[in-house]
N, C-alpha and C positions, 0 to 999 in steps of 0.2 A: 230156560235158565240152566246154567252149567251145574254139573255135580262138582262140589268143591270140598277140599279137605285141608286142614292145617296139620302138618306132620311134625310131631314133637316126640320126645323120648324121655326115658328115665335118667339119662346122663349123656356124657360126651363120648363119641367114638363107638357108638353102639350099632349104627346102621341106618340112620335117618336118610342120608343121601342115597345109599344103596337102595332103600325102599322107594324113595322118590323117583330115582332113575328107572327102577323096574316098573313102576306104575306108568311112567311116561312111555316107555317102550311098549308095554302091553297095550296101552290105549291107542298108540299110533299103529300097532299091528292090526287093530280093529277099525282103522280108518277114522278114529276120533280126533278132533282138533284139541290140542292140549296147550295150556298156558301154565308155566311153572316158574316159581320164584324162590330164591333164598335171599330175602332182602338184607339180612345182616350176616356177615361172615367175618370171623376173626382168624388170625393165623394165615392171612392172605398175602402171598408174595406176588406183587404185580409183575415181577420178572420171571416167575415160574408158575404161570397160570395152569399149565397142564398138570392134571392130577388133583387139582383143588376141587372142592365140592361144586363150585360154580361151573367149572369145566365139565364135570360129570353130568350135570343137569343139561348144559348146552349140548353136549355130545348125544345125550338121550333124545333131545329135541331135534337132532340133526343139524345143528347150527355150529358154525365156526366161532371160536372164542375171540371175536373181535372186541375192540375196546368198547364199542357201542353195545354189543350184546352182553358183555360182562356187566356194564353199568346198568343195563335194563334189568337183568336178573338179580343182581346184588348191588343195589345202590349204596349201601353202607358197608364199606370194606375197611378192615383194620389189620395191621401187620402182626401185632402180638397175639400169640395163641392163648388168649385169656378170655374170661367172661367179658361181654361187650362193654360194660361200664369201666372195667379195668383197662381193656385194650384201647378204648377211646381216650381215657385219662392219660395213657402213656404217650398219646399224640397231642395232648393239650386240648382235647375235644370232649364233647358230651353228646351221646346219642339223643336225637330229638324224637322222643317216643310218640308225641302227637303226630308228627310227620310220618313216622313209621306206621302208626295205626291207620292213618288216613290213606297212605299208599296201599296198605293191605286190603282195606275195604274196597278201594277202587279196583284193585287187581281182581278181587273176587267177583266183580261185576263184568269182567271181560267176556266178550262173546266167544265162548269156546265150549266144547262138550265137557271138558274136565279142567278144573283150575286147582293147582296145588301151590300151597305156601309152606315152605320148609322153615322151621324155626332154627334157633341156635342153641346148642347145649341141651340141657334138660328143662323140664317144666318150671323149675324154680330158679333158673339162672337169672341174675340181675342184668337188666338192660341199661339202666342208669342208677342213680342212688336212691330211687324211690320205687321204680316199677320193675317187674320181672316178666319173663316169658309168659307166665300165667295171665298177667294183665293184657298182654298182647293177644293171647288166644281169646280171651273174653271179648276184647274190643273188635277182633276180626269177625267173630260170630260163626265161624265155619265148624262143622263137625271135626273131631280130632281123630287122627290115626296115631296111636301111642306105640312107639317102637321100643321094645325091651330086649335085653340081652339074654344069654343063656348061662351066664356065670353064676357061681355060688353067691347068693345074696340077692339075686335078681327078683325073687318072689317078693321080698320085703320092699324093695325099691319100686316094683311095679304096683303093688297094692297101695303103697303110699301115694304114688302119682295118681292112681285112680281115685282115691279118696279126696285128694286135693282138687282134682278136676270136677268131681261130682259136687263137692261143696260149693263150687262156683256155678253150678248149673250147666256145665259144658257137656255137650253130647259127645260120647265116645263111640265112634263108628266101628272101631276094631282095635285090637291089640295085635301087633305084629311082633312075633318073637324071632329075632335074628340069630341064626346059628353061627357061632364063632369058630367051631372046629377045635376048640381047646378047652371046652367045659369039662368039669369033673363029674357032672351029673348028666345022665342020658337025656338027650334033647327031648324025646317024647315024654319023659317024666316031667320035665319042666313045663312043657306045653299043657299037659293034663292038670298039673297042680295049679298053674295060673288060671286055667279055664274053670276049675272047680270053685275058685274064690271070686271070680269076677262075673260069673254067669248072671244075666244072659248076654253079656258082651261077647261078641265072637272073637276067638283067638285064632290067628292065622300063622302058619309056619313059613318063615323065609329061610329056606335051606341054603347052606353055603354054596355059592356059585349057581344058585337057581335062577331061572329066567323070569320069575315073578308070576308064573301062571297061577300060583296059589292065592294071588291077590285079586283074581278075576272078579270075584263077587263085589269088590269095591267099585268097579267101573262098569259092570254089565248093565246096571240101571241106567247108564247114560245112552245105551244103544237105542232104546225106544224113543228117547228124546231126539236123537239124531235123525230118525225117520219121520218125525212130525213136520 
């Protein structure tokens, strides 16, 4: 059975895709077979795929951004850079959450050493007018990697997300703190403070421009499985 994770975050633009791509590259460097998806993406310009989250995932997988590959990785694509419910509404649509949940559960059964599903926005972002990313996480059933930032206020946002996930019985595999390079608080101080409050959850540092080696503990457990 594959090692699987649902990658979510405390908000938007914090580093989910950077973390996802880093995990993919790291796993592939260890000759692991990887399957990765970002099923829902908003702010997607079909004429400018290069640079999009979907493009970064495909690039990490070593795949060209063909129409078929984009549709496989991100079946639900919306143009407006808004929460999915609002982005879909702008196109006269509504995201089919049950179809999304079913897609995700099926993806997590894929024959691979590592399967990643990247969410959209943060933990509490609305998907439709009733369900949020949190409901998607619960429905998928995979352990979560929670990506947090290093900005002023991130401790409150991170601890809030942790409490919400715990309240739903979600397993948190790790918190990855993504370095922005523009924080007013020293990065190591932020790491230590988050770690103090969330123990025994492991807190990993994703340094700016890092290659993802710090995330190795998240995939090394897949190595013995590969040899069986």
